[in-house]
C-alpha positions in Angstrom: 128.8 201.2 -50.6 128.7 202.2 -54.3 125.8 204.4 -55.5 125.5 205.4 -59.1 123.0 208.2 -59.9 121.7 208.8 -63.4 124.9 207.6 -65.1 124.9 208.6 -68.7 127.6 207.9 -71.3 127.8 209.1 -74.9 130.4 208.6 -77.6 129.6 211.3 -80.1 126.0 210.8 -81.0 125.9 207.2 -79.7 124.2 207.1 -76.3 125.4 203.9 -74.5 124.1 204.6 -71.0 120.9 206.4 -70.7 120.6 207.3 -67.0 121.6 204.2 -64.9 120.8 204.1 -61.2 122.7 201.4 -59.2 123.4 200.5 -55.6 126.1 197.9 -54.7 126.2 196.9 -51.0 129.3 195.8 -49.1 130.2 192.1 -49.3 127.7 191.6 -52.0 128.2 189.5 -55.2 126.2 191.2 -58.1 126.0 190.0 -61.6 125.2 192.2 -64.6 123.8 190.5 -67.7 122.2 191.5 -71.0 122.8 191.1 -74.7 125.9 192.5 -76.4 125.6 196.3 -76.8 123.4 196.7 -73.7 126.0 198.8 -71.9 127.3 196.3 -69.4 131.0 196.7 -69.9 130.7 200.5 -70.3 128.9 200.6 -66.9 131.6 198.4 -65.3 134.5 200.6 -66.6 132.8 203.7 -65.4 132.0 202.3 -61.9 135.6 201.1 -61.8 136.9 204.6 -62.7 138.6 203.4 -66.0 136.3 205.8 -67.8 134.3 208.8 -66.8 130.5 209.3 -67.3 129.2 212.0 -69.6 127.0 213.0 -66.7 125.8 211.6 -63.4 127.4 210.9 -60.0 129.2 207.9 -58.5 129.5 207.8 -54.7 132.0 205.3 -53.2 131.5 205.2 -49.5 130.1 208.7 -49.7 133.1 210.0 -51.8 132.0 211.5 -55.1 134.7 209.9 -57.3 133.4 211.7 -60.4 134.7 215.0 -58.9 138.3 213.7 -58.5 141.1 214.8 -60.8 143.0 212.2 -62.8 145.9 211.9 -60.3 143.6 211.4 -57.3 141.4 209.1 -59.3 144.3 206.9 -60.3 145.4 206.7 -56.6 141.9 205.9 -55.5 141.6 203.1 -58.2 144.9 201.5 -57.1 144.0 201.5 -53.4 140.3 200.6 -53.5 139.5 198.7 -56.7 140.6 195.4 -58.2 140.0 194.2 -61.8 139.7 190.8 -63.4 139.2 190.6 -67.2 138.4 187.9 -69.6 142.1 187.7 -70.6 144.4 187.6 -67.6 146.9 190.3 -69.0 149.8 188.8 -67.0 153.2 190.1 -68.0 154.9 187.1 -69.6 158.5 187.9 -68.5 157.5 187.9 -64.8 156.7 185.0 -62.5 153.3 184.6 -60.9 154.3 186.2 -57.6 156.0 189.1 -59.4 152.8 189.7 -61.4 150.7 189.7 -58.2 153.1 192.2 -56.6 152.9 194.9 -59.3 149.9 196.9 -58.0 151.4 196.8 -54.5 154.7 198.2 -55.8 152.7 201.0 -57.5 151.1 201.6 -54.2 154.6 202.0 -52.7 154.4 198.8 -50.6 157.8 197.5 -49.7 159.1 194.4 -51.6 159.1 192.3 -48.4 155.5 193.2 -47.4 154.2 192.8 -51.0 155.7 189.4 -51.3 154.3 188.3 -48.0 150.8 189.4 -49.0 151.2 187.8 -52.5 152.3 184.5 -51.0 149.2 184.5 -48.7 146.9 185.2 -51.6 148.5 182.5 -53.9 148.2 180.1 -51.0 144.5 181.0 -50.5 143.9 180.4 -54.2 145.8 177.1 -54.3 148.8 178.4 -56.2 151.6 178.7 -53.6 153.5 175.9 -55.4 153.3 177.8 -58.7 154.5 181.2 -57.3 157.8 181.2 -59.3 156.4 179.9 -62.6 155.9 182.3 -65.5 152.5 182.6 -67.2 153.5 180.3 -70.1 154.1 177.5 -67.5 150.6 177.9 -66.0 147.3 176.5 -67.2 144.5 178.9 -68.3 142.7 178.4 -65.0 145.9 179.0 -63.0 146.7 182.2 -65.0 143.2 183.6 -64.2 143.7 182.8 -60.5 147.0 184.7 -60.5 145.0 187.6 -62.1 142.5 187.4 -59.2 145.4 187.4 -56.7 146.8 190.5 -58.4 143.4 192.2 -58.1 143.3 191.5 -54.4 146.9 192.5 -53.4 146.0 196.0 -52.3 142.9 194.9 -50.2 140.4 196.5 -52.5 136.9 197.4 -51.4 135.5 195.9 -54.6 136.5 193.7 -57.5 135.0 194.4 -60.9 135.1 191.4 -63.2 134.4 191.5 -66.9 133.6 188.1 -68.4 136.2 186.5 -66.1 135.4 183.0 -67.1 134.8 183.7 -70.8 138.2 182.3 -71.9 138.1 179.2 -69.7 136.8 175.6 -70.2 133.8 174.6 -68.2 135.7 173.0 -65.3 138.0 176.0 -64.8 135.1 178.4 -65.2 133.2 176.6 -62.4 136.2 176.7 -60.2 136.6 180.4 -60.8 132.9 181.0 -60.1 133.2 179.2 -56.8 136.3 181.2 -56.0 134.4 184.5 -56.0 132.1 183.2 -53.3 135.0 181.9 -51.3 136.6 185.4 -51.4 133.3 186.9 -50.2 133.2 184.4 -47.3 136.9 184.6 -46.4 137.7 188.2 -47.1 134.2 189.8 -47.0 134.9 190.9 -50.6 132.4 192.9 -52.7 132.3 191.6 -56.3 130.5 193.0 -59.4 130.7 190.7 -62.4 129.6 191.2 -66.0 128.9 187.8 -67.6 127.1 185.9 -70.3 127.5 182.8 -68.2 124.0 182.1 -66.8 125.3 179.7 -64.1 127.5 182.4 -62.6 124.9 185.1 -63.1 122.3 183.0 -61.2 124.8 182.2 -58.3 125.0 185.9 -57.5 123.1 187.6 -54.6 121.5 189.8 -57.2 121.3 189.7 -61.0 120.9 193.0 -62.8 119.6 192.8 -66.3 120.6 195.6 -68.8 118.9 196.5 -72.0 119.4 199.5 -74.3 121.6 201.3 -71.8 119.4 200.9 -68.7 119.0 198.5 -65.9 115.5 196.9 -66.1 
């Protein structure tokens, strides 16, 4: 599904990724671990098209996304990729369902269809009764589940998660971890997660260990 070939990334003279090869299969949950500075988040942002590699190729279902211009890349990202970060980044002035709908609106989905899909996702994630609450009225775990629903609204091929439970207590973290595997079971979702949480890392189908800009 996703194949990265000799991905390198430099910031000036600093070489962060030194020729990473990676293969992510469809409906697979993959964890990426390693010490701070190993290149995990840089790899995630490049695979997720938020940044470009200095060199190397990324094939997404046989489409070389490194060759796309910015406009086409943005459209590809919106349609095929979902993101979950350590901090939920919900817009405080909007309700849960409005936050979930935003990527669908960007994708020119009608308000009616977006809200139907958002309600389905919030129901799947146990949040239907919180749909019209604003982020300040939700717990940390609920806010992060809203962020997961937002990541799923456009039926992405893959979700990239960067320390998704890093800001949650142990109970909410455990619930979020289990949610990823529910999504794989219910929606056949592919998930790539960067984490320092050993429990989550070891739950994955595969655990990739990074050190000094390479996958060991």
